[in-house]
C-alpha positions as CSV (number, residue, x, y, z in Angstrom):
1,M,0.2,0.0,0.0
2,A,1.2,3.2,-0.5
3,P,2.4,5.5,2.2
4,T,0.9,8.5,3.5
5,I,3.6,11.4,5.1
6,K,2.1,13.6,6.9
7,A,3.2,16.8,9.1
8,R,4.4,15.6,12.8
9,D,2.0,17.4,13.9
10,D,-1.0,15.6,12.0
11,V,0.4,12.2,12.9
12,D,-1.8,10.5,15.3
13,G,0.5,8.5,18.2
14,C,4.6,9.2,17.6
15,G,6.0,10.6,14.6
16,C,9.6,10.1,15.3
17,L,11.7,8.9,12.0
18,E,12.2,5.4,13.7
19,C,8.7,5.1,14.1
20,R,7.7,5.9,10.7
21,N,10.5,3.9,9.5
22,I,12.6,6.9,7.9
23,E,16.4,6.9,7.8
24,T,18.4,10.1,9.1
25,T,20.4,9.7,5.8
26,T,17.8,10.7,4.1
27,T,16.8,13.9,6.3
28,N,20.7,14.9,6.0
29,R,20.8,14.9,2.0
30,S,20.7,18.6,0.5
31,V,19.2,19.6,-2.2
32,L,21.9,18.1,-5.2
33,D,21.9,14.6,-3.0
34,A,18.2,14.7,-3.4
35,L,18.5,15.2,-7.2
36,V,20.5,12.5,-7.7
37,W,18.8,10.3,-5.3
38,S,15.9,10.6,-7.8
39,V,18.0,9.7,-10.9
40,R,18.9,6.9,-9.3
41,L,15.5,5.8,-8.7
42,F,14.4,5.9,-12.0
43,R,16.8,3.3,-12.5
44,S,15.3,1.6,-10.5
45,Y,11.9,2.1,-11.2
46,P,11.9,1.7,-15.7
47,S,7.6,2.3,-15.3
48,I,8.2,6.1,-14.1
49,L,10.6,6.7,-17.8
50,A,8.0,4.4,-19.5
51,F,5.5,6.6,-18.3
52,A,7.3,10.0,-19.5
53,G,8.5,8.8,-22.6
54,V,4.9,8.3,-24.0
55,I,4.0,11.3,-23.0
56,I,7.0,13.5,-24.7
57,L,6.9,11.3,-27.3
58,T,2.7,12.1,-27.5
59,N,3.8,15.8,-27.4
60,R,6.4,15.9,-29.8
61,L,4.5,14.3,-32.2
62,L,2.3,16.7,-32.0
63,E,4.3,19.5,-33.0
64,T,4.8,17.9,-36.2
65,D,2.6,18.0,-39.5
66,S,1.6,14.5,-39.1
67,I,-0.6,15.8,-37.1
68,A,-2.9,17.5,-39.1
69,L,-4.5,14.6,-40.5
70,L,-6.5,14.1,-37.6
71,P,-9.6,16.3,-37.1
72,M,-8.7,19.5,-34.1
73,P,-11.6,18.0,-32.2
74,A,-8.9,14.7,-31.8
75,V,-5.9,16.6,-31.9
76,G,-7.5,19.0,-29.1
77,V,-8.6,15.8,-26.9
78,I,-5.0,14.6,-27.3
79,E,-3.2,17.7,-25.7
80,A,-5.8,17.7,-23.0
81,I,-4.9,14.2,-22.0
82,T,-1.1,14.8,-22.2
83,A,-0.9,18.0,-20.5
84,F,-3.2,16.0,-17.6
85,A,-0.5,13.3,-17.2
86,F,2.3,15.2,-17.8
87,I,1.4,17.4,-15.0
88,V,-1.2,16.0,-12.8
89,L,-0.5,12.3,-13.2
90,I,3.0,11.7,-13.2
91,R,4.1,14.0,-10.7
92,A,1.2,12.3,-8.5
93,Y,3.0,9.0,-9.4
94,V,6.4,9.7,-8.8
95,G,5.5,11.0,-5.7
96,T,3.9,8.1,-4.6
97,I,7.0,6.1,-5.5
98,V,9.4,8.6,-3.9
99,A,7.5,7.9,-0.5
100,G,7.4,4.5,-0.6
101,E,11.2,4.2,-1.2
102,L,12.0,6.7,1.5
103,T,9.8,4.8,3.9
104,G,11.5,1.2,2.9
105,N,7.7,0.6,1.3
106,S,8.3,-0.6,-2.5
107,V,4.9,0.7,-4.5
108,T,3.9,-1.3,-7.3
109,K,2.7,0.2,-10.5
110,R,-0.8,-1.0,-9.6
111,E,-0.6,1.0,-6.2
112,G,1.2,4.0,-7.5
113,L,-1.2,4.5,-10.7
114,R,-4.1,3.9,-8.1
115,R,-3.0,6.5,-6.0
116,S,-2.2,9.0,-8.7
117,I,-6.0,8.6,-10.0
118,A,-7.4,8.9,-6.6
119,R,-5.8,12.1,-5.9
120,A,-6.0,13.9,-8.9
121,P,-9.1,15.9,-8.3
122,A,-7.1,17.1,-5.2
123,L,-4.1,17.9,-7.2
124,V,-6.5,19.1,-9.8
125,G,-7.8,21.6,-6.9
126,V,-4.1,22.7,-5.3
127,I,-2.8,23.7,-9.1
128,L,-6.3,25.6,-9.5
129,L,-5.6,27.7,-6.0
130,I,-2.4,28.1,-7.2
131,V,-2.7,29.7,-10.2
132,F,-6.0,32.0,-9.1
133,S,-3.9,33.0,-5.6
134,V,-0.4,33.9,-7.7
135,M,-2.3,35.7,-10.2
136,T,-5.0,37.6,-8.4
137,I,-3.1,38.9,-4.9
138,P,-0.2,40.2,-7.1
139,F,-2.7,42.1,-9.2
140,F,-4.8,43.8,-6.6
141,V,-1.5,44.7,-4.8
142,S,-0.3,46.2,-7.7
143,L,-3.5,48.0,-8.5
144,P,-3.0,50.8,-6.4
145,F,0.2,51.9,-8.1
146,F,-1.5,51.6,-11.8
147,F,-4.5,53.4,-10.6
148,L,-2.6,56.6,-9.0
149,V,-0.6,56.2,-13.1
150,G,-3.7,56.9,-14.5
151,V,-5.2,59.8,-12.1
152,L,-1.6,61.6,-12.7
153,P,-1.9,64.6,-14.1
154,I,-0.5,64.9,-17.5
155,T,2.6,67.0,-16.8
156,S,3.6,64.4,-13.8
157,M,3.6,61.7,-15.9
158,E,6.1,64.0,-18.5
159,M,8.5,63.6,-15.6
160,V,8.3,59.5,-15.7
161,S,8.8,57.8,-18.8
162,F,6.0,55.0,-19.8
163,P,8.6,52.5,-20.3
164,V,9.8,53.1,-16.4
165,A,6.3,53.2,-15.0
166,V,5.4,49.7,-16.7
167,A,9.1,48.3,-15.7
168,V,8.3,49.5,-11.7
169,G,4.6,48.4,-12.3
170,G,6.4,44.9,-13.7
171,V,8.4,44.6,-10.2
172,I,5.3,45.4,-8.1
173,F,3.2,42.7,-9.7
174,A,6.4,40.0,-9.7
175,V,7.5,40.7,-6.2
176,P,4.4,39.1,-4.7
177,F,3.8,36.8,-7.6
178,L,7.6,35.5,-7.5
179,F,7.0,35.0,-3.6
180,L,3.9,32.9,-3.7
181,L,4.9,30.6,-6.7
182,F,8.1,29.8,-3.6
183,K,5.6,29.6,-0.8
184,F,3.2,27.4,-2.8
185,W,5.9,25.2,-4.3
186,F,5.3,22.0,-2.8
187,A,1.9,22.0,-2.6
188,P,1.3,19.0,-5.1
189,E,3.9,17.2,-2.7
190,A,1.6,17.9,0.2
191,C,-1.7,16.3,-1.6
192,V,-0.2,13.4,-2.9
193,I,2.1,12.1,-0.5
194,G,0.3,13.2,2.7
195,Q,-2.9,13.4,1.2
196,Y,-4.3,16.8,2.7
197,G,-7.2,18.4,1.1
198,P,-6.2,21.5,-1.6
199,L,-6.5,24.0,1.7
200,K,-4.2,22.2,4.0
201,S,-1.9,21.4,1.6
202,L,-1.1,25.2,0.6
203,R,-0.5,26.0,4.4
204,V,1.6,22.7,4.7
205,S,3.7,24.1,1.7
206,W,3.8,27.5,3.4
207,R,5.1,26.4,6.5
208,I,7.6,24.0,5.7
209,T,8.9,26.7,2.9
210,T,9.5,28.9,5.6
211,N,11.5,26.6,8.0
212,Y,13.7,25.9,5.2
213,R,13.6,29.1,3.5
214,G,17.5,29.3,2.2
215,K,17.3,25.4,0.9
216,F,14.0,25.8,-1.4
217,L,15.3,29.2,-2.9
218,L,18.1,26.9,-4.2
219,I,16.0,24.8,-5.5
220,V,13.8,27.6,-7.5
221,V,17.3,28.8,-8.7
222,I,18.7,25.7,-9.9
223,A,15.2,25.0,-11.6
224,I,15.2,28.0,-13.2
225,G,18.4,28.1,-14.5
226,S,18.4,24.5,-15.7
227,G,15.3,25.4,-18.0
228,V,17.0,28.7,-19.0
229,S,20.0,26.5,-20.1
230,L,18.2,23.6,-21.6
231,Y,16.1,26.0,-24.0
232,L,18.8,28.9,-24.8
233,P,20.6,26.6,-27.2
234,P,17.7,26.3,-30.0
235,V,17.4,30.5,-30.2
236,L,21.6,31.1,-30.0
237,P,21.5,29.7,-34.2
238,Q,19.5,32.9,-34.6
239,L,21.2,34.9,-33.3
240,E,24.0,33.7,-35.0
241,T,22.4,33.4,-38.2
242,G,18.9,34.9,-38.1
243,L,17.4,32.9,-40.4
244,T,15.1,30.5,-38.0
245,L,14.0,30.8,-34.2
246,V,14.4,26.6,-33.5
247,Q,16.1,24.7,-35.9
248,P,14.4,21.3,-35.6
249,V,16.7,18.9,-33.8
250,L,17.5,21.6,-31.3
251,G,14.2,22.0,-30.4
252,V,13.2,18.7,-30.4
253,I,16.4,17.8,-28.2
254,S,16.1,20.5,-25.6
255,S,12.3,20.3,-25.7
256,S,12.3,17.0,-24.6
257,V,15.5,16.6,-22.3
258,G,13.5,19.5,-20.6
259,E,10.4,17.8,-19.9
260,L,12.3,14.6,-18.7
261,L,14.1,16.7,-16.3
262,S,11.3,18.0,-15.0
263,I,10.0,15.2,-13.8
264,V,13.6,14.4,-12.7
265,W,12.8,17.6,-10.6
266,A,9.4,15.9,-9.1
267,G,11.4,13.0,-8.0
268,A,13.7,15.5,-5.7
269,Y,10.8,17.7,-5.0
270,A,8.8,14.8,-3.2
271,H,12.0,14.2,-1.3
272,I,12.2,17.1,-0.2
273,Y,8.9,17.2,1.0
274,V,9.1,14.6,3.3
275,Q,12.6,15.7,4.6
276,G,10.5,19.3,5.7
277,V,7.2,17.7,7.0
278,V,9.1,14.7,9.1
279,L,11.4,16.7,11.0
């Protein structure tokens, strides 16, 4: 049976590491150690790579001209299914596998899929809450600035150039946007591994990111750096030759590697979530 790992305050009975069958080695791993551990885990569970490979291959086919042979409704359904599988199901599946490994309870493919499907509605709720929060709250925070700019006299506006005003407004929006995104980073893992509801998942993620601010900030920096390093090469030919935006081969490779790396990071996120709630 797939294990459930909750915060110590939410555990019935003793919540120590020994009672939950979690080794101290797990709690001592750094962010990079967790990432390497995740890569090794995928070697032990080829079903993760098989699942991911089907989704990535489907995404690449959707980007080719051959998909035009299908009617548009069918293409839309396929795109929706692959997006749902990649964003929701595979992250839930990876998180369930990680939870089993860290507690010494190996999870079978059937158990992993069962947990993933069972938690899918709650996980969709978590994602919708995150999107709603990171878009609406920064908007209302930045709204007074744009209102002030709109009611200023023309003579006052001439003293501040339009690009400067837009840049300031962008910063006012971006700061709370990135802050909330950072605070809710591990809500999906809390929903799947801890089996919390959507609102409780957000609160759990908020709490553990507060306690381990430095570690999780490093995660964000490394993840962003990885994405930039993977998606930059296809653009370089344009900068050098001005011929095309994305050359086909580089585009396919970078997109596929980027999606595969995001799945590896999902394993690291699950590992670090467990570290954050068991201590």
